[in-house]
N, C-alpha and C positions, 0 to 999 in steps of 0.2 A: 504115252510119254516116250521121248527119245533121249533121255539122259544117259543111257548106256553108250550111245554114240560118242558123246563128248568124253565119257570116261575112257573109252578105248583110245581116243586121240590123246588123252592125258597120259596114258601108259606109253603110247608111242613117243610122246614128248620126253618122257623119262629115258627111254631107250636111246633117243638121240642126244641125251643130256650132255655127255662128255664132248661130243663134237660141237654142240652149240656153245658150251662153256668155253672151249678153246677159242672159238671165234670171238666170243665176248671179251675174253681177256686180251685178245689182240686188238680189240676196240670195236664194239658195236657202233655202227654209224647212227648217231643220234641227230635227227633233224628237228628243228624247232621253229615255231612261228606263233603268231597270235590269230585268233579267230576274229571275225568281224566285230563281235561284241567285246573283245578284249581278253578272252581267256588264253592263257599260255598253253601251247601244245608241245609235247615231246613225243617223237615217233621213232620206232625202230622197226624196219621191215624184217620179217621172219617168214620167208616164202616156203619153207620146207613142208609145213603142215597147214591144212585149211582150217586154221583156228585163230581166234582173235581174243586178246585180253585188253580190257580198257579199265583204267582207274581215273575217276574224277575226284579230286581232292580240293577241299575248301578250308580256309582259315575259319573253321566253325566248330572247333573242338570244345571240350568242357571248360577250357580257360576262358571262354566267352560266356559261360553260364550266368555270371553275375550272382544275384542272390538266389536264383533258381537252380540249385545243384541238380544235375541230371538232365537239364533242358536240352543240351546239345545232343546227347545220346538218344533221348526220346524223339527228338525231331528227326534225326537220321533214321531211326528205326521206322518211323511212320512213313518214310518215303517209299517203303516197300509194301505199304498197306492200301494201295489204291490211288487212282487218279480221279479227276472230275468226271471222266467218262466210264472208268472201270473200277469195280470194287476189288478188295484184296484177293478174293478167290480168282477173279478174272485175270488180274496181273500175274498171279502164280501160274495159272493155266497157260497164259500166253508165253511165259518164259519156259516152262517145263515142256510144252508141246513141241518146241524147236530144239530141245536138248541143251538149253542155255542155263547159266547160273547167274543170279543177280542177288547182291546183298548190299547192306549199308551199315556203317558203324561210326563211332566217334571215339577218339582218344583225347588226351589233353590238348594237343596241338591242332588236330585236324579232324574233319569229317570226311569219310571215304565212301564212294559208291563204286562197286566192282561188278564188272560184266565179263563173263567168258561165254563165247558163242562160236559156232561154226561159221565159216565165211560163205557158205552157200547162200545165194541171194535171198531166197525166201526166208531162211532162218535169220540171216543178218538183219534184213529189213524189219521183221517183226520184233526182234530183240531190241534193236535201236529205237524203234518207235515207242516201245513200252518203257524203256529206261528214260528216254527224253521227256515223256509225259509225266512219269513218276517224279522226275527232277523238277520240272518247271510248273506242273499242275497237280501237286499232291492233293489227295482227297482231304486229309486232315479232318476226318469225320469225328464228331464227338463220341459216338458210340464205339468206334474203332479205338479211339484214344483211351476211353475208359477201360477197354479190354487190355490194351498194351500197358497202361499204367498199373492195373491190377497185377499183371504178370510180373512187372518190374518190382512191385512191392513184395511179391512172393519171393522173387530172387534175392532181394535185399535181406529179407528175413532168413533165408537159407545161408547167406553170407555170414550172418551173425553166429552161425553154428560151426563155422570153420575157423580154427585158430590161425591158420596161415593167412586167410583172407582178412581176418580182423587185424592181424599184425601188419600186413601189407598196406592197408588203408591208413593205419595209425602212423606208420613211419613217414608216409608222405605228408601227413598233417604236421608232424614234428619238424621235418626237414624244411618245409616251405612256409609254415606259419600262416600269415595273412595273404600270401601270394596266391593267384588263381590256380597254380599247379597243386595246391594243397588238397583240394577236394577230389574225390574219386569220380570218374566220368559217369558211373552208374547213378550217382546222386545219393541222397539220404532219404529215409522213409518220410521224414517231415517235409523236406523240400519237394519230393515227388508228389506227395499227397496234396500239397498246396498248388501245384502247377496246373494251369488251365489250358485248354485247347487253344485259346487265343494267344497264349504265350508262345506256342509252337508256330502259329501263323506269323507272328511278328518276328520270331527268330529266323524263320525261313526267308521272310521278305528282306531282312537286313543282310544275312550272310550268304545265302545261296544266289549269288549274282556272278555274272561272267568275269567281272573285274577282280573277283576273289577266287577264281578257279584255275586249277591246273588239270589238263587232260593228258594222261599218259596212254599211249597206244603201242602195242606190240602184236604183230601178226602178219598174215599173208595178204597184205594190201600194198598197192602202189601209193606213192606220196599223194597223188591227187585224190585217191579214194580215202586216204586217211584225213586229208583236208576236208573233204565233204562230210566224213563221219563226224569230225569235231564240230563242224558247223551245225549239223543236225542235232547233236546232243546239247548244244548251248544256245541255239537260236531262240528258244522260248524264255530264256533268262533275261532279266533286266541287266543293263550294262553294269551299273553299280561300281563299287571300288572296294579294295581290301580295307579291313579295319586297322586302326592304329596299332603300332607295335605293343606287345605286352610289356609291363614294367620289368625292370631288372630284378633278378633273384638276389636277395641280400645274403651275406655270409651269416652263419651261426656265430653268435658272440660268446657262447658258453655251452658246455655240455648239457644235454637234456636226457633225462631217464624217465621212462614211463613203464610201469608194471601193470599189466592187465590180467586180472584173475580169470582163469579159464579152466574148466574141469577136463583137461586133455591128458593123454597118457605120456606126452612129451612136451617139453618147453620149447617154444619157438623164439629165437633171438634175431632181431633185425637191427642193423646199424647203418647210418648214412649221413650224408651231408650234401649240399649243392655241388654238382660236378662240372660238366662242361656243356657248351652249346654245340649244335650240329656243325657249324662252320667255325671251329675253334682253332686258334694257332697251335695249341698243344694237343690237338685231337690224336694224331698218330703216336706220339710218345705215351700218352695216357692209355690209348687203346692197346698198344703192344705191352705196356707195363702191366695193365690189368690182366691180360692174357696169362702172364707169368704168375701174377699174384693169386688170382682166383677165378679166371675166366676160361681155363683150359681143362676143366674137369679133373680127372684122377691124377694128372701130373702137375697140378698147380701147387704153389707154396702153401696156400691155406689148407688144401686137402692133405698135404704131407704132414703139416704141423697138427692139425685138428683131428684128422681121422687116422692116418697111418701111424704116427708116433704115439698118440694118446688115446685113440679109440673113443673120442668124445662125441662124434657125430658120424652118421653114415655119409652125409654129403654136406658140403659147405661151398659157398659161391660168393663172387663179387662181380659187379658190372657197372659200367657207366651207361646211362641212358640219355644221350644228347637230344635236346629239343630246341625250339626256337630261342628260348632263353635257357639258362643253365638247368639242365635236367639233373636227376639225382645220381650220386655215386652210392650204391647200396651193397651191403654184405648181409648174409644170412645163413642160419643153420638151425637145425632142431636137434635136441639132445635129451637125455634122461633128465627127469625133473630135478634130481639132486645135483646135476652137473652144470647147470646153466651158468653159474658164476664163473666156474673154471673155464668153460668153453668160451665165454665172452672175453675173459682175460687173454686167452691164447689168441683169439681172433684179433684183438686190438694190438697185442704185442707183435704179432706177425706183420701187421700193417705198419706199425712204427718202425720196425727193423727194416722193412723193404723201403720205406720212405727215406730212411737215413743212409742205407747202403746201396740201394738200387739192385739191379740184377747182375749176376755174373755173366761173363761173355758166353759161357756154355748155355746158360738159361736163355739168353737173348737169341743166340743162334738157333736153338731148338724152337723157340717161339716163332721166329720169323719163318722158319721152314714150315712149321705146322700151319701158320696162317696163310702163307702164299700158296702152299700146295693144296690147301682145302678151298681156296677162294673160287676156283672154277666151278665146283659143285654148288656153291652158294648162288651162282647166277646161271645155273643150268636149266633152261626151259623158259618159255614165254612168261609164265606167271611170276617167276622170280625177277626177271628183267623188268617187267612192268612195275613191280614194287619199287625197284631201285629208281626207275624213271620218275615215279611219283615223288620219291624222296628228293631226288635231284631238282625237280621242278619246284616243289614246295619250299625247300630250304635254300633255293638259289645257289646250289653247288655248281662247280664248273662242269661243263659237258664231258670233259675227259676224266671225270672222277673214277669211272670203272676202268678206263685205260691205265690210269696211273696208280690204282690202289695198291697193287703188289709192289710196285716200285717205291711208293711212299713208305710202305711198311719196311721194306729192305733198307731204306736210308736211315732208319732210326738207330741211334747208338745208345749204349748203356748210360752214359752220363746225361744224355737228354732225358731219359726216363727218370733217373734219380732227381734231376733238377725240376722236372715237371711235377713229380709227386711231392717234392719238398715244398714247392710253391702253392700247390693246389689241393693237397690232402692234409687235413688237420685233425689227427686222432684225438687231440685234447678238446675238440669242439664238436664231436660227433653227437648226433641224436641216436638214442637207443630205445627200442621197444622190446619188452620181454613179455611173452604171452604164455601163461601156464598156471598150474595150481599154486597159488601163493596166498599168503595172509596179508591182504591189503596191498598198499603201494608204498614203495620206498619214498621217503620224504626228500632225501638229499638229491639235488640236481633235477627235480621234477618241475614241470610247469603247473 
């Protein structure tokens, strides 16, 4: 195996990080076109190192599972388990023998195949051939599927032993109700057990088509080489088309409280509501506002109120997770079992106060400086840039998104944040999940 080679180049990428990041902030030249079959391609040339990063993303996440929770994730995982010609061991050997890395996964919105390889012709050709056949001619063998499914069931049973994971899954169910975003991408034991290999075949046939694909490429290639690469990866796919848009996410109409009894040494508190879409007119005011509220670690308002002033929790957080439809706005902490009620009160009081008052000018200035000064490191290196390209392509963001990110952050003013939080955040209608040692479940406000 030559995986050490690619690791050495990864270290080199990190050493070049600041220089690459500076160039990226000035504006990486993003080129875009469509393949013969209709897949959208986004390409950034990065000639400094002989390495290539590719992401193929499909509107094939768990929001497309239907009644088979976990179907999208299982299908994505099976794409690395062999082709019509090669079994799983052969695929792994073909990838590892040229020092490449190949993986596949699914989130709620998308399924992603990732490839990192050297650009030396022999390595590149073998890696591309392997991924192209894995994508268009997956083995989807019944025996392999039974093995993958059993591993998934083991993982799901392990999830049930972790209070943080139990709470994370529960808060999504409470925030999203009957919407497809409610179910966890990993699925449930019942749904995974009922899934058949034929379900994966049908899911792959419907969603893994060129008309539903975005190909993001960053690396030491010329445009024509990138064009040929994208054609090779998608040539075996049916043309197809993207699926219909997901339904809108409804607002919560009333507060929801669920208490889950768990024999843990601390109580976990989760609170949330529907937040914002990826291409949301309030994106930057909400993003900067949340950085001040609970997204900036030790210097956030939530950290100050919950940890520093009252010692109720070691850490506390808040974040928006924008998706195709409105993703969640979530907050969370863990605390001593006897302090959960107090910690929750402080959490919600801090949100209410921030919604009413907004940030001070000093808080806003510090947040803008922190976000903009740290942004270059967030796009330092090919692997980070290709991730952004995939997001830009999948969510149809403007090609100057990276160019203008810091500018857009700097343009946010305090009243914008206060207004956006006043319109979009509703503490009196939050869903709350509390996981810890409790006697039964509270009746008031529960579903």
